[in-house]
Structure formats: structure tokens, C-alpha cells
C-alpha positions as CSV (number, residue, x, y, z in Angstrom):
1,M,-11.3,1.4,-7.8
2,I,-8.4,3.7,-7.0
3,H,-10.6,6.0,-4.8
4,Q,-11.7,2.9,-2.9
5,F,-8.2,2.2,-1.6
6,R,-8.0,5.7,-0.1
7,D,-11.6,5.7,1.2
8,N,-11.0,2.3,2.9
9,I,-7.8,3.5,4.5
10,I,-9.4,6.7,5.8
11,S,-12.4,4.8,7.2
12,G,-10.2,2.3,8.9
13,K,-11.5,-0.7,7.0
14,I,-7.9,-1.6,6.0
15,S,-4.5,-0.1,6.6
16,A,-2.1,1.1,3.9
17,T,0.4,-1.4,5.4
18,E,-2.0,-4.3,4.9
19,I,-2.5,-3.2,1.3
20,A,1.2,-2.9,0.7
21,Q,1.9,-6.3,2.1
22,E,-0.9,-8.0,0.1
23,Y,0.3,-6.4,-3.2
24,L,4.0,-7.2,-2.5
25,E,3.0,-10.9,-1.9
26,K,0.9,-11.0,-5.1
27,A,3.6,-9.3,-7.2
28,K,6.3,-11.8,-5.9
29,K,4.0,-14.8,-6.6
30,L,3.3,-13.6,-10.1
31,N,6.9,-12.7,-10.7
32,K,7.8,-16.3,-10.6
33,K,5.9,-16.8,-13.8
34,T,6.4,-13.5,-15.5
35,N,9.8,-12.4,-14.3
36,A,8.6,-8.8,-14.7
37,F,10.4,-7.3,-11.7
38,I,14.2,-7.1,-11.2
39,S,13.8,-6.5,-7.5
40,F,11.4,-5.6,-4.8
41,C,11.7,-2.7,-2.3
42,D,9.7,-4.2,0.5
43,E,11.2,-1.9,3.2
44,L,10.6,1.2,1.2
45,A,7.0,0.3,0.3
46,L,6.2,-0.7,3.9
47,S,7.8,2.4,5.3
48,A,5.7,4.6,3.0
49,A,2.6,2.6,3.9
50,M,3.3,3.0,7.7
51,S,3.7,6.7,7.2
52,I,0.2,6.9,5.6
53,D,-1.2,4.9,8.5
54,Q,0.3,7.4,10.9
55,K,-1.2,10.3,9.1
56,V,-4.6,8.6,9.2
57,K,-4.3,8.1,12.9
58,A,-3.3,11.7,13.4
59,K,-6.2,12.8,11.1
60,K,-3.8,14.6,8.8
61,P,-4.7,15.2,5.1
62,L,-3.7,12.5,2.6
63,G,-2.8,12.8,-1.0
64,K,-5.3,11.6,-3.6
65,L,-3.2,8.5,-4.3
66,A,-2.4,7.7,-0.7
67,G,-2.3,3.9,-0.2
68,V,-2.7,3.0,-3.8
69,P,-0.3,0.2,-4.6
């Protein structure tokens, strides 16, 4: 499953930013029940995701875990 995130980002099926937003939303929703997180770093996560998306557009190499939430 992990390699699918990277493959889908590289192919353009989904962006790293979309994945980050989706998983932040899921984590926040689940956190209401579990209280597993002290805080969320939305800006940092989205900034990192946007950086990955820029690398994809520039056809620069990505790390093996690029885009994995």
C-alpha cells in the first residue's frame, strides 16, 4: 500500500497535498474519540506535501516515502 501512494503521486492520479489534507481530516475526526494526538501540524504537513507536488511537476526524483502520510 505504501508504494501506491508514491506511484499515484508520480502518475498524477492524486497530489501529495490532497493525501495530506485527507489524512489530517481523518486524524482529527478520529481524535475526537481516541484523543490520541496532542496537536496537529497542518501547516507543516501541507507545506511538505506542496514541496513534493512541486518536485513531481519539475520531474525531480522523490524519496521512497514521498507522500506517505
